[in-house]
VOBA-1610 file (N, C-alpha, C; in pm, whole numbers, padded with zeros to 5 digits, always signed):
BEGIN
Met+05341+11090+00583Met+05485+11086+00609Met+05533+10942+00595Thr+05658+10924+00565Thr+05718+10791+00558Thr+05841+10788+00647Trp+05882+10669+00679Trp+05996+10658+00771Trp+06124+10707+00706Asn+06135+10697+00573Asn+06255+10744+00506Asn+06271+10896+00516Glu+06160+10967+00525Glu+06163+11112+00527Glu+06191+11168+00667His+06200+11082+00765His+06215+11131+00901His+06322+11052+00976Gly+06436+11043+00915Gly+06553+10987+00982Gly+06537+10842+01023Gly+06463+10762+00947Gly+06447+10622+00980Gly+06335+10593+01077Arg+06262+10693+01125Arg+06153+10671+01219Arg+06024+10636+01146Leu+05955+10535+01197Leu+05829+10495+01137Leu+05721+10600+01161Ser+05632+10614+01064Ser+05522+10709+01079Ser+05419+10654+01176Glu+05331+10741+01221Glu+05237+10704+01325Glu+05138+10597+01281Glu+05116+10583+01148Glu+05023+10480+01103Glu+05066+10340+01143Phe+05199+10319+01157Phe+05250+10188+01193Phe+05226+10154+01339Phe+05189+10253+01419Phe+05166+10231+01562Phe+05019+10245+01599Thr+04933+10263+01499Thr+04790+10277+01524Thr+04724+10141+01516Pro+04651+10099+01621Pro+04583+09969+01617Pro+04488+09961+01498Gly+04487+09846+01434Gly+04401+09828+01317Gly+04361+09684+01302Gly+04318+09646+01183Gly+04274+09511+01157Gly+04389+09415+01132Ser+04354+09292+01096Ser+04454+09188+01076Ser+04493+09173+00929Ser+04441+09260+00842Ser+04471+09250+00699Ser+04585+09342+00661Phe+04695+09283+00615Phe+04808+09363+00568Phe+04772+09437+00440Ala+04697+09372+00352Ala+04659+09436+00225Ala+04574+09561+00249Glu+04481+09554+00344Glu+04398+09670+00375Glu+04481+09783+00434Phe+04582+09748+00514Phe+04670+09849+00571Phe+04748+09922+00461Val+04805+09846+00368Val+04880+09908+00259Val+04788+09990+00170Gln+04667+09938+00146Gln+04570+10011+00065Gln+04538+10146+00126Glu+04535+10154+00259Glu+04503+10278+00328Glu+04623+10373+00335Val+04742+10319+00360Val+04860+10402+00385Val+04939+10432+00259Arg+04967+10329+00177Arg+05048+10348+00057Arg+04989+10268-00059Pro+04871+10305-00110Pro+04806+10225-00214Pro+04888+10212-00341Glu+04978+10307-00367Glu+05057+10300-00489Glu+05155+10183-00488Leu+05179+10123-00371Leu+05270+10009-00362Leu+05204+09878-00402Leu+05072+09875-00410Leu+05002+09753-00444Leu+05005+09730-00595Gly+05026+09604-00634Gly+05023+09571-00776Gly+04886+09593-00836Thr+04783+09594-00751Thr+04647+09615-00800Thr+04612+09762-00810His+04704+09851-00776His+04677+09994-00787His+04660+10032-00934Ser+04554+10104-00966Ser+04524+10136-01106Ser+04636+10219-01168Phe+04685+10175-01282Phe+04793+10250-01346Phe+04769+10271-01494Leu+04654+10227-01547Leu+04623+10247-01687Leu+04511+10349-01701Pro+04520+10440-01798Pro+04411+10536-01820Pro+04281+10464-01852Asp+04171+10528-01819Asp+04041+10469-01847Asp+04027+10437-01996Gly+03972+10320-02023Gly+03946+10282-02161Gly+04063+10215-02231Val+04179+10211-02165Val+04297+10150-02227Val+04296+10000-02199Arg+04320+09921-02302Arg+04333+09777-02287Arg+04470+09734-02337Val+04526+09633-02271Val+04656+09581-02311Val+04634+09457-02396Ala+04694+09454-02513Ala+04681+09339-02602Ala+04755+09219-02543Pro+04704+09097-02563Pro+04768+08978-02506Pro+04912+08958-02547Asp+04953+09013-02663Asp+05090+08991-02707Asp+05186+09095-02653Gln+05142+09177-02556Gln+05227+09283-02502Gln+05279+09252-02362Tyr+05237+09143-02303Tyr+05284+09110-02169Tyr+05282+08958-02152Pro+05368+08901-02067Pro+05372+08757-02047Pro+05244+08706-01980His+05195+08595-02030His+05072+08535-01981His+05100+08389-01950Gly+05060+08344-01833Gly+05093+08208-01791Gly+04972+08116-01786Thr+04986+07995-01836Thr+04890+07884-01822Thr+04975+07757-01821Thr+04931+07645-01784Thr+04804+07599-01733Thr+04829+07545-01592Ile+04732+07553-01502Ile+04748+07503-01366Ile+04633+07407-01333Leu+04659+07315-01241Leu+04557+07218-01204Leu+04581+07169-01062Ala+04477+07109-01005Ala+04486+07053-00871Ala+04396+06931-00862Leu+04433+06836-00777Leu+04349+06720-00752Leu+04375+06668-00612Thr+04272+06614-00551Thr+04288+06551-00421Thr+04337+06407-00442Tyr+04402+06353-00340Tyr+04445+06214-00347Tyr+04443+06158-00205Arg+04490+06038-00188Arg+04473+05964-00063Arg+04524+06039+00060Asp+04639+06106+00046Asp+04702+06167+00162Asp+04680+06317+00175Gly+04616+06379+00074Gly+04597+06524+00082Gly+04554+06582-00051Val+04629+06681-00097Val+04594+06748-00222Val+04721+06780-00300Met+04712+06775-00432Met+04826+06800-00520Met+04794+06918-00610Ile+04894+07000-00639Ile+04877+07114-00729Ile+04996+07117-00825Ala+04969+07150-00951Ala+05075+07142-01053Ala+05053+07248-01159Gly+05158+07279-01230Gly+05149+07376-01338Gly+05258+07354-01441Asp+05228+07390-01564Asp+05331+07384-01667Asp+05426+07503-01647Arg+05525+07518-01733Arg+05629+07620-01710Arg+05628+07731-01814Arg+05538+07727-01910Arg+05543+07821-02023Arg+05470+07951-01994Ala+05526+08062-02040Ala+05458+08191-02046Ala+05466+08240-02191Thr+05357+08295-02241Thr+05351+08338-02380Thr+05317+08486-02391Met+05356+08544-02503Met+05316+08680-02541Met+05260+08669-02683Gly+05127+08651-02691Gly+05068+08625-02821Gly+05117+08491-02873Asn+05177+08490-02991Asn+05226+08366-03049Asn+05372+08338-03012Leu+05431+08420-02926Leu+05570+08402-02886Leu+05580+08334-02750Ile+05683+08254-02731Ile+05712+08197-02600Ile+05798+08298-02524Ala+05742+08354-02418Ala+05813+08456-02341Ala+05907+08395-02238Gln+05871+08279-02183Gln+05954+08214-02081Gln+05923+08065-02081Arg+06025+07983-02062Arg+06007+07838-02064Arg+06011+07775-01926Asp+06058+07851-01825Asp+06076+07792-01692Asp+06007+07872-01582Leu+05891+07929-01614Leu+05816+08007-01517Leu+05764+07917-01405Glu+05770+07966-01283Glu+05717+07892-01168Glu+05580+07948-01132Lys+05477+07868-01154Lys+05339+07912-01131Lys+05280+07857-01001Val+05352+07770-00932Val+05303+07707-00810Val+05391+07751-00694His+05327+07805-00588His+05401+07859-00474His+05334+07821-00342Pro+05414+07798-00237Pro+05352+07779-00105Pro+05297+07912-00055Ala+05180+07907+00008Ala+05124+08027+00071Ala+05156+08028+00219Asp+05146+07913+00283Asp+05193+07893+00420Asp+05219+07743+00435Asp+05228+07695+00559Asp+05268+07555+00580Asp+05170+07455+00518His+05041+07487+00517His+04941+07391+00471His+04855+07445+00356Thr+04906+07542+00284Thr+04831+07603+00174Thr+04926+07635+00060Ala+04877+07620-00064Ala+04956+07655-00182Ala+04868+07727-00282Ile+04931+07809-00364Ile+04861+07889-00464Ile+04932+07874-00598Ala+04855+07865-00704Ala+04908+07865-00840Ala+04829+07967-00921Phe+04885+08015-01030Phe+04818+08121-01104Phe+04823+08097-01254Ala+04719+08147-01319Ala+04717+08164-01464Ala+04683+08309-01490Gly+04735+08363-01599Gly+04705+08502-01633Gly+04829+08588-01639Ser+04811+08717-01617Ser+04918+08816-01627Ser+05028+08786-01525Val+05147+08754-01574Val+05253+08704-01487Val+05297+08809-01385Gly+05321+08932-01428Gly+05370+09034-01336Gly+05275+09059-01221Leu+05148+09080-01251Leu+05049+09102-01146Leu+05030+08978-01059Ala+05035+08861-01121Ala+05017+08737-01046Ala+05127+08717-00943Leu+05251+08741-00981Leu+05362+08724-00887Leu+05352+08822-00771Asp+05310+08946-00800Asp+05288+09043-00692Asp+05175+08998-00601Met+05069+08944-00659Met+04956+08897-00580Met+04996+08781-00489Val+05078+08690-00541Val+05124+08577-00461Val+05206+08626-00342Lys+05298+08719-00365Lys+05380+08771-00255Lys+05293+08842-00151Leu+05198+08922-00197Leu+05110+08993-00105Leu+05027+08894-00025Tyr+04979+08789-00088Tyr+04897+08690-00020Tyr+04979+08615+00086Gln+05103+08583+00055Gln+05188+08517+00153Gln+05207+08604+00277Val+05231+08734+00255Val+05246+08827+00368Val+05114+08841+00443Glu+05004+08842+00370Glu+04871+08856+00430Glu+04845+08745+00531Leu+04877+08621+00495Leu+04854+08509+00586Leu+04947+08515+00707Thr+05073+08551+00683Thr+05168+08563+00795Thr+05128+08675+00888His+05087+08789+00833His+05046+08904+00913His+04926+08870+01001Phe+04828+08802+00943Phe+04709+08765+01020Phe+04747+08679+01140Glu+04832+08580+01117Glu+04870+08489+01226Glu+04946+08562+01336Lys+05029+08659+01297Lys+05103+08735+01399Lys+05011+08825+01480Ile+04912+08885+01414Ile+04821+08976+01482Ile+04720+08900+01568Glu+04662+08794+01513Glu+04555+08722+01583Glu+04608+08611+01674Gly+04730+08564+01648Gly+04786+08459+01731Gly+04745+08319+01690Ile+04662+08306+01588Ile+04618+08177+01537Ile+04619+08181+01385Pro+04637+08068+01319Pro+04632+08069+01172Pro+04489+08088+01123Met+04474+08141+01004Met+04345+08159+00941Met+04288+08023+00900Thr+04157+08007+00907Thr+04097+07883+00858Thr+04112+07877+00706Leu+04100+07756+00652Leu+04118+07740+00508Leu+04011+07816+00430Lys+03887+07812+00478Lys+03781+07885+00411Lys+03807+08035+00416Ala+03858+08084+00529Ala+03891+08226+00540Ala+04005+08264+00447Lys+04100+08173+00427Lys+04210+08199+00334Lys+04157+08217+00192Ala+04059+08135+00155Ala+03999+08148+00022Ala+03925+08281+00010Thr+03854+08320+00115Thr+03782+08447+00113Thr+03878+08564+00102Arg+03990+08557+00173Arg+04089+08665+00170Arg+04152+08675+00031Leu+04181+08562-00032Leu+04237+08565-00167Leu+04135+08622-00266Ala+04007+08589-00247Ala+03903+08644-00334Ala+03901+08796-00326Gly+03925+08850-00206Gly+03931+08995-00190Gly+04045+09058-00267Leu+04160+08992-00268Leu+04275+09044-00344Leu+04246+09041-00493Ile+04180+08935-00539Ile+04145+08928-00682Ile+04048+09040-00718Arg+03953+09065-00629Arg+03854+09169-00656Arg+03919+09307-00667Gln+04025+09329-00592Gln+04096+09456-00602Gln+04160+09474-00740Asn+04182+09365-00809Asn+04244+09370-00942Asn+04141+09376-01054Leu+04014+09394-01021Leu+03909+09388-01122Leu+03929+09494-01231Gly+03974+09615-01193Gly+03996+09720-01292Gly+04097+09678-01397Gln+04209+09620-01353Gln+04310+09573-01448Gln+04259+09455-01530Ala+04178+09368-01466Ala+04124+09253-01538Ala+04037+09298-01654Met+03958+09404-01632Met+03873+09456-01738Met+03954+09523-01849Gln+04079+09556-01818Gln+04168+09616-01918Gln+04257+09513-01984Gly+04238+09385-01950Gly+04313+09278-02013Gly+04423+09218-01929Leu+04436+09263-01802Leu+04541+09212-01714Leu+04478+09127-01604Ala+04423+09014-01642Ala+04352+08928-01548Ala+04448+08830-01481Val+04415+08793-01357Val+04486+08689-01283Val+04380+08593-01228Val+04396+08464-01257Val+04302+08364-01207Val+04383+08256-01133Pro+04377+08255-01001Pro+04456+08158-00925Pro+04378+08031-00889Leu+04451+07934-00841Leu+04396+07816-00775Leu+04455+07812-00635Leu+04371+07781-00537Leu+04416+07770-00398Leu+04385+07630-00349Val+04485+07564-00291Val+04464+07432-00233Val+04518+07431-00092Gly+04462+07343-00009Gly+04510+07335+00127Gly+04473+07204+00193Tyr+04544+07174+00299Tyr+04512+07060+00384Tyr+04444+07116+00507Asp+04319+07081+00525Asp+04238+07139+00632Asp+04266+07067+00763Val+04359+07122+00841Val+04398+07058+00967Val+04286+07065+01070Ala+04189+07154+01052Ala+04079+07169+01148Ala+03962+07076+01118Ala+03963+07010+01004Ala+03851+06922+00968Ala+03848+06800+01060Thr+03728+06762+01102Thr+03713+06647+01192Thr+03661+06523+01120Glu+03613+06539+00998Glu+03564+06426+00921Glu+03577+06456+00773Gly+03569+06351+00692Gly+03578+06369+00548Gly+03723+06389+00503Arg+03740+06416+00375Arg+03872+06436+00317Arg+03920+06577+00348Arg+04047+06586+00384Arg+04100+06714+00428Arg+04163+06796+00316Gly+04196+06734+00205Gly+04249+06809+00092Gly+04136+06884+00023Arg+04152+07016+00008Arg+04044+07098-00048Arg+04100+07189-00158Ile+04014+07219-00257Ile+04053+07297-00374Ile+03954+07412-00392Phe+04008+07534-00414Phe+03923+07650-00437Phe+03962+07715-00569Gly+03862+07738-00654Gly+03881+07812-00778Gly+03819+07950-00767Phe+03856+08039-00858Phe+03811+08178-00852Phe+03782+08227-00993Asp+03704+08336-01001Asp+03690+08405-01128Asp+03749+08545-01114Val+03754+08620-01224Val+03824+08749-01223Val+03753+08854-01139Thr+03625+08832-01103Thr+03553+08928-01020Thr+03572+08901-00871Gly+03645+08794-00837Gly+03666+08761-00697Gly+03572+08655-00645Gly+03491+08596-00732Gly+03406+08485-00690Gly+03490+08365-00650Ser+03452+08302-00538Ser+03526+08188-00485Ser+03437+08064-00488Tyr+03491+07952-00538Tyr+03412+07831-00555Tyr+03494+07711-00513Glu+03443+07635-00416Glu+03515+07513-00379Glu+03488+07406-00482Arg+03596+07340-00526Arg+03587+07237-00629Arg+03602+07099-00568Thr+03535+07002-00627Thr+03539+06865-00577Thr+03633+06780-00661Asp+03722+06710-00596Asp+03812+06612-00657Asp+03925+06673-00741Phe+03893+06758-00840Phe+03998+06815-00924Phe+03947+06940-00993His+04040+07020-01042His+04004+07141-01117His+04127+07189-01193Ala+04106+07271-01295Ala+04215+07329-01373Ala+04175+07468-01420Glu+04274+07555-01440Glu+04253+07691-01490Glu+04355+07719-01600Gly+04327+07820-01679Gly+04417+07859-01787Gly+04364+07813-01922Ser+04431+07856-02028Ser+04382+07827-02162Ser+04381+07679-02194Gly+04466+07601-02129Gly+04467+07457-02152Gly+04379+07379-02057Ser+04303+07450-01973Ser+04226+07383-01868Ser+04118+07288-01921Pro+04047+07318-02031Pro+03946+07220-02077Pro+04006+07083-02107Tyr+04126+07080-02164Tyr+04191+06954-02198Tyr+04246+06887-02072Ala+04298+06968-01979Ala+04349+06911-01853Ala+04235+06852-01771Arg+04122+06922-01764Arg+04009+06869-01689Arg+03956+06741-01753Gly+03956+06737-01886Gly+03912+06615-01954Gly+04000+06496-01919Ala+04131+06518-01913Ala+04223+06411-01878Ala+04203+06367-01734Leu+04189+06464-01643Leu+04169+06430-01502Leu+04037+06358-01480Lys+03937+06394-01559Lys+03806+06331-01543Lys+03814+06181-01568Lys+03898+06138-01662Lys+03907+05995-01692Lys+04009+05924-01603Leu+04104+05997-01543Leu+04211+05934-01467Leu+04189+05936-01316Phe+04108+06030-01267Phe+04095+06049-01123Phe+04018+05935-01056His+04068+05895-00937His+03988+05816-00844His+04032+05854-00703Pro+03943+05847-00605Pro+03968+05909-00474Pro+04079+05845-00391Arg+04120+05722-00422Arg+04222+05655-00341Arg+04359+05656-00409Met+04384+05753-00494Met+04511+05760-00565Met+04628+05776-00467Ser+04737+05706-00497Ser+04861+05729-00423Ser+04927+05857-00473Arg+05030+05901-00405Arg+05103+06020-00450Arg+05159+06000-00591Arg+05213+05882-00617Arg+05270+05856-00749Arg+05162+05856-00856Glu+05049+05792-00829Glu+04940+05789-00926Glu+04887+05930-00953Ala+04874+06010-00846Ala+04824+06146-00862Ala+04921+06230-00943Ala+05052+06214-00917Ala+05152+06291-00991Ala+05151+06254-01140Leu+05138+06125-01169Leu+05131+06083-01309Leu+05004+06135-01376Ala+04893+06136-01303Ala+04768+06191-01358Ala+04783+06339-01388Ala+04848+06413-01296Ala+04870+06556-01318Ala+04958+06579-01441Leu+05063+06501-01455Leu+05152+06516-01570Leu+05082+06477-01700Gln+05001+06372-01695Gln+04925+06333-01814Gln+04828+06444-01854Ala+04764+06507-01756Ala+04669+06615-01784Ala+04739+06736-01846Leu+04856+06770-01795Leu+04932+06882-01852Leu+04982+06848-01992Tyr+05018+06722-02014Tyr+05061+06679-02147Tyr+04946+06693-02246Asp+04825+06651-02206Asp+04709+06664-02294Asp+04679+06811-02322Ala+04694+06896-02220Ala+04672+07040-02241Ala+04772+07095-02341Ala+04899+07057-02327Ala+05001+07105-02420Ala+04981+07050-02560Asp+04919+06933-02571Asp+04896+06871-02701Asp+04795+06949-02785Asp+04702+07017-02717Asp+04595+07087-02789Asp+04595+07239-02769Asp+04677+07289-02679Asp+04681+07432-02651Asp+04825+07481-02666Ser+04848+07571-02761Ser+04984+07617-02788Ser+05044+07700-02676Ala+04962+07754-02587Ala+05013+07835-02476Ala+05061+07751-02359Thr+05035+07622-02363Thr+05076+07532-02255Thr+05200+07455-02298Gly+05297+07446-02209Gly+05420+07375-02241Gly+05424+07238-02176Gly+05459+07138-02252Gly+05478+07004-02197Gly+05617+06989-02137Pro+05651+06871-02087Pro+05787+06850-02035Pro+05890+06870-02144Asp+05990+06954-02117Asp+06096+06984-02214Asp+06215+06894-02180Ile+06215+06776-02238Ile+06318+06677-02206Ile+06457+06728-02241Gly+06471+06793-02356Gly+06602+06840-02401Gly+06662+06943-02307Arg+06581+07035-02258Arg+06630+07140-02167Arg+06620+07101-02020Arg+06567+06984-01993Arg+06546+06936-01856Arg+06456+07032-01776Ile+06350+07077-01839Ile+06251+07162-01774Ile+06122+07082-01764Tyr+06076+07062-01641Tyr+05960+06977-01618Tyr+05853+07056-01541Pro+05727+07013-01551Pro+05622+07081-01473Pro+05655+07081-01324Ile+05600+07177-01254Ile+05613+07182-01109Ile+05495+07108-01048Val+05525+07014-00961Val+05422+06937-00892Val+05449+06946-00742Ser+05349+06985-00666Ser+05364+06999-00521Ser+05246+06932-00451Val+05270+06889-00329Val+05165+06825-00249Val+05155+06895-00114Ile+05035+06886-00056Ile+05013+06932+00080Ile+04944+06820+00156Thr+05007+06775+00262Thr+04954+06669+00346Thr+04952+06716+00490Gln+04925+06625+00580Gln+04928+06658+00722Gln+05065+06712+00764Asp+05169+06670+00694Asp+05305+06715+00726Asp+05338+06851+00666Gly+05250+06905+00582Gly+05272+07038+00526Gly+05299+07036+00376Phe+05350+07149+00327Phe+05377+07166+00184Phe+05508+07099+00145Glu+05506+07034+00029Glu+05629+06975-00026Glu+05626+06982-00177Arg+05729+07038-00234Arg+05744+07034-00380Arg+05817+06906-00416Leu+05761+06831-00511Leu+05827+06708-00551Leu+05967+06740-00602Pro+06067+06666-00556Pro+06204+06690-00603Pro+06212+06678-00755Glu+06298+06757-00815Glu+06309+06755-00960Glu+06346+06619-01016Pro+06435+06542-00952Pro+06463+06407-01006Pro+06338+06320-01011Glu+06250+06333-00911Glu+06127+06254-00911Glu+06034+06298-01024Thr+06019+06430-01041Thr+05935+06481-01148Thr+05993+06443-01284Ala+06126+06447-01296Ala+06190+06411-01423Ala+06166+06264-01456Asp+06181+06176-01356Asp+06161+06033-01380Asp+06017+06005-01422Leu+05921+06068-01355Leu+05781+06048-01389Leu+05751+06103-01529Ser+05811+06216-01562Ser+05790+06276-01694Ser+05844+06186-01804His+05964+06132-01783His+06022+06041-01881His+05936+05916-01897Glu+05886+05864-01786Glu+05799+05746-01791Glu+05673+05776-01871Met+05614+05892-01846Met+05491+05929-01917Met+05517+05947-02066Val+05624+06017-02101Val+05655+06039-02242Val+05680+05907-02313Glu+05747+05815-02246Glu+05771+05683-02306Glu+05640+05609-02330Gln+05547+05619-02235Gln+05416+05557-02252Gln+05342+05616-02372Arg+05362+05746-02394Arg+05292+05813-02504Arg+05344+05770-02641Arg+05459+05709-02645Arg+05511+05662-02774Arg+05421+05551-02831Thr+05368+05470-02741Thr+05280+05362-02786Thr+05133+05399-02776Arg+05101+05498-02688Arg+04961+05542-02673Arg+04961+05695-02679Pro+04967+05753-02798Pro+04976+05900-02811Pro+04862+05976-02744Asp+04743+05913-02735Asp+04628+05980-02675Asp+04620+05960-02523Gly+04717+05893-02467Gly+04720+05876-02323Gly+04644+05754-02275Pro+04649+05729-02143Pro+04582+05610-02087Pro+04431+05623-02094Ser+04366+05507-02087Ser+04219+05504-02091Ser+04163+05538-01953Ala+04032+05554-01947Ala+03966+05593-01823Ala+03986+05489-01715Thr+03992+05537-01589Thr+04004+05448-01475Thr+03874+05370-01457Ala+03890+05242-01429Ala+03770+05156-01412Ala+03699+05192-01281
//
C-alpha cells in the first residue's frame, strides 16, 4: 500500500523500526523508485552515443584539506551533449562527491547518497565516519552493477575532511570501480576518460604543502591537459564563460570556489599556456 492510495496516510512500513540505510528501505518497499532498479532486458547494451556521458573528475589533498574538481562537458559519442554539466556536489558538510559515467544514473545516485547520509545521522544521532561513508557509497555502486554491465556505468570520486582523525593529514580521497570496490588514494586521483592525462599532470605538479591557490591552479592545469588529449573532456570555455567546478573541504566544511575566482585562475592558466603550451614543469 502507499500513502497516496489511502487518503494521505502513510503505510505501515514507514512506522516499522528498521536500519539506518535509506537506500535499503527504498529497495525493500519501493525498489522501482531507485535509479539502480533494473530496467533493461537481459542481454541489451546501450551504445555510448545514445546517452550523455560525463568526464573528467579529479581530487587532490593540500595544506588545509582536500580539493575536488571536474570539467563541464558531457558527450554522446562524438557529439557534445552538454557544456555546463555539474559533476561535483556536496554530500554533507565535510564530504563531496563527483562522478564520471552515465549522467542520468549518476545524478540519481548523488541525490540518493545525500539522503542516505542525512537519514543515517537522523536515525543514529551521530554523523557517519568517513570510512563508513565510502563503504556506503560502494554499496550503492554495487547495486548498479547490472546497468554497468549493460553500458550504463557510474564511477564516482569521494573526498572528505576527516574531523575524527587525531593525527596525520585529514583530507582523504576514495576511488571506486564499477563493481563497488573502494580504494583510498594517496595525495591525488582522477577518473574518467581524461584521467590518465590529468593524473600525469598532477603527478608533476603536486606537493603536500600546496596552498589553496596552488592546488586550484594544479587542478585546472590537470583538466586542461586532459582536454588537450581527450575529446570527451572540456577545457575552460572562455567565450561562453563556462569554467571547471572546483570545490574544497576543510575544517570549516564544504566550499565551492566562487565563479569569479575560478574564472580569474582559468584566465591566468590559459595565458600561461600561450608561452608554454605543454604546461608548467615538474615541481622541484
